[in-house]
Structures are given as C-alpha cells and as structure tokens.
N, C-alpha and C positions, 0 to 999 in steps of 0.2 A: 213513651220511651221506646226507642228501637230494640228490637230482639238482639241479644249479644251472645256470642260464643266466646268463652274465656279459655285462655290456655297459660299453664305457668302460675307463678305467685308474684306478689309484690317483693321487689329487691330495692337496691339503690338505683337502679336504672329507671328512667321515666316510663311509663306504660306506653305501649304502642297500640294505637287504634288504626285497624285496617277496613277501608271502605271499597266494596266492590263496585263494578261497572254495571251497565245495563243488562238486564236479564240474569244477573248473577245473584250470589248469596254469600253469607258468611262461610257456608260449607265448602265453597270453591277454593278458599284460602286455607283449608284445614291443615295441609301438609306443611306449607310455609309458616303458618302461625305456630305450629307445634314445634318447628325447628328453631324459630327465633325466640320462643319462650324459655329458652336457656338463659337469655339475658334478664327476663323479668316477665311481668304481665303482659300478655297480648289479648286484645279485644278485637274480635272481627264483628261487625254488625251486618245485619240485614237492613238495607235501606228501605224507606217507606215504599209501599207497593210492591215489595220484593219478599220472598220468604215468609217468616213468621212475624214480620213487623206489621204495625197498623196500616190499614188502607186509608187513601185520602183522594180527594178530587183534585188536588193540587200536587204538581210534580216539577215545580221550579227550583232553581239552585239555592235560591234564598232560603226556602222551606227545607230543602235537604241539609243545608248549611246549619240551620236552626237545630235540626234533629241531631246532628253530630255534635254541636256545641253542648247540647243537653247531655249526651253521653260523656263527654269530655269533663264537664263540670262535675258529674257524679263520681269521677275518679279522684277528685280532690287536689290535683296538681297538674301542671303543664304536661302535655303529652307529646310523644312523637306521633306524627300523623302520616299515614301512607293511603293513597287513593289511585285506583286505576281507572282511566277512561271517564265515564260519568262520574265515578267515585273521585277521580282526580279533579274534576271541575268542582264538585261539591266541596272538597277539602281545600282547593284553593280559595273559594269563597269564604269558607269559614276562617282560614288562616288570615286573610286580608281584613275581614270585618271583626274578627275576634282574636287578635294576634296573642294576647296574654294567655290564651289556653294552649299555644302551641310552642314546643321547644324547637323541634326540626321537623321539615316537610319533605316528603318524597312524593312526586308526581309521576305516576307510570304512564308513559305514551299518549299524553294528551297536552294541549296548550289552552291558555285562556282565550280562546277565539271561537268564532261561530263556524260550523263546518257545512258543506253542502249535502253530504251523503245522508240518506235517510234509512233508518233501520226498521221501518214499518213491514218490510216484507217477511221479516222473521216472525212478526206477530201474526201475520196471515198464515204462515207455515204452521204455527203452533195451533191455531184455531182449526185448521184443516184436519188436524189429528182427531180420528173418532175414538174418544177415551172410552166409550162403551166396549170397544174391542181390544182394550189395553189391559192385559193380566200382569204384565211384567214391563220393566223399563225397555227392554229390547223391542217389545211390540211397537212402542212409540218411536223408537229410533227407525225401525223398519218403515213406518209410515213417513216418517220426516224425510227419508232419503230422496223421494221424489221431488222435493221443494228445496232441501238443504243438502247439497251433495258432499260438504266437507264432513268427514267423520268426527272431527274434533268439536264442531259446532253442534252436531247431533248429541254428541255426549253431554256437552255443556248445557244444552237447554233443557235436556231430560233430567238434570240434576234438579231442576225447579218443578218437577212433576210429582205430584201426590198420587201415586199409583192406586192405593187403597181408597183414597177419597174421590178418585176420578176427577181431579181438577189440577189446574196449573197454579202454582204458588206465586202467580204474578198477577197483577192487576191490569190484564192486557188492555181493557177498554180505555183506562185513564192514561196508560203508557202511549197508546196510539194518539189520544186527544192531545196530549201534551209534548208530542215528539218534537215540535219545533222548539220548545224550550230545552230539550234534552241536546239537541244537535247545536243550538245556540250557546250564548254565553252572555249573562247579564251586564249591564253598565255598573261597574263597582268602582268606588274611589278609595283611596288609601293604599297601604302596602304592607308586606310581611317582611320585616328586616332579619328574620332568623335564617339559619342555614337551610338552603332548599336544593334538593337534588331532582332534576328532570332526567329520568331514566327511561330511554326509549329502545325500541327494537330497531336494529340497524336496516331491516328490511321494510320498516313502516314508514309512511310519509304523513303521520299525524303531527309530528313536531318538525316544523321546517325552519330553515335558516330565517326566513322572513318573519317568523313569529317571536325571534328573540327580542326584538325592541319592546313588544308589549309585555313579554315575560319579565324583562328587566325593570320595566316601570313598576310592576306590582311585586316583583322579587328581586330587589337589587343585589342580593348575594347568591343568585341562582348559578348552580353548577349543572354541566350537561355531560351524560355518559350514554353510550350506546352498547346494547348486547348483540354481539355478532351472531348472525344466523336466526335471529328471532324477528318476529313480525309484532302486530298490535297486541297479540295474546302472550306477551314476552314471559309473563309469570308462569304460565302453563307450558310453553315451549321450552324455556330454558330455566327451570325452577331452581336449580343448584346455583347457577350464575346470578340469577336475580337475588336470591337469598344472600349470596356472598357480597353483592354490590350494596344491598340495603344495609347489611350488617356492618360493612366497613364505613359507610357513610354515618350511620347512627352512633358508631363507637369511635369515630375520629375526633382528635383533639382539633378543634376549631378556634 
C-alpha cells in the first residue's frame, strides 16, 4: 500500500485522493489538502519510488494506477481523484480502467499523450549533490544552484531529501531507467464517463488544442479551465486559485 497523509475526517462528501507528480510527494500538497479537508477526508499519497512508499523496479502507469486503485478501494466508496502531471496520467489510467472507483476526476496540467521532453537532467542534478556535505536543506539548495537555476525547483527537489539519513527519498535509478514510460502514455481502451476537469496553467503548453480529441475519446464529459499567470506547477504558483477551482468543480451540481 502506498504511504498516505490524511487530512480532515469522513463526512457526506466523497474522500478526495491527491496524486503528486514526478519527483514530488504527498507533503508537497499539504497546504491545499488541509484547506480542502473542510469538505471531508483528503488523502494525499506518495507514489511508488517516491517519499515513504515502497520501491519497485517497475514504474509504468498501469502499475501506478494499480497502486492508486488499492488506496481507493481501502476507502470503501467512490472517491474524487486529483492528479498533477505524472500523477494526472496515473489518475487518468485508473479512472478509465477502474471507473467504478471514481466519482469526479481533476487532471492538473497534463494530457493522455506522450511528450518529447525528458526530465532526466534533474536526476543528474540531484545525484551531483554531495550529501556528505549537507547538514541542512539549504546546503543542498546551494549545491543545486549550479545545475538547477530555478529557485522554485531547488526548493521542490529538496523536499524529497532526507537530510539526517543523507539520502534522496526518490528511487533515482528506477526513475531514470523508466523515464520513457513516464513521459509516454500507455495504449488504454475504455472511457471514464464521470465529470472530469482538465485544469491547466495558462502559461503552460502541456495541454494543447490538438490533445482535445484524444481527451474526449477517454473522457467524453471533460471540461477545460486555465489559471491565469500559472505554468505547469499551477498548484504551487497559484495555490488559492487552484484550490478554488477544484472546490467549485467538486461541489458543483452536475
């Protein structure tokens, strides 16, 4: 079972399950999860090979979808499911292949397609950090600056650093070996007929107009919205606006 961080308590609302993206963790979603927990139970997971969840030599979307399905089944009723980037792809695969487990789906800044970009350079940057010289998180940030100039990404990556244990809480070897699966998307058949929101950053190009045909094949009731002034990391860049959009969608009469 995946490691889970829970917020709030069971109410009449379906539980909300949040699935992070590549190099992330449940902790990244703490503020948004806590704020949305006024509706009911919120469960943020660490995906396989991330955080405190089990390690595996497999990192395909069918595997990740199976992990999420196990979490959803443990909650005992259909859930609302939110996934960002890699987590959005895993959430989409689960919703299409196990639709009875999901009431509503939110996909944050990703489409059910293969991308050409490669995220391996960030693995090389994390490997380049001399953990023996790290006594506090800021030491790792200082070392990362040479290879990762964006301050937001420096902070993001070091949230997955176990300073005391001198290790990354990421299975970097497997994530590198399986990167083609992460940037790709599996051939899946079926569809999720529930309400679905594709919420994107207005300054991101991850969800393009040409993706909408494939999206509607899998999610015939898809809706689309953009957050002004946000890029791919929309939940971190515009947390209040992101929360408001998710809340409005989950609570709307459809």
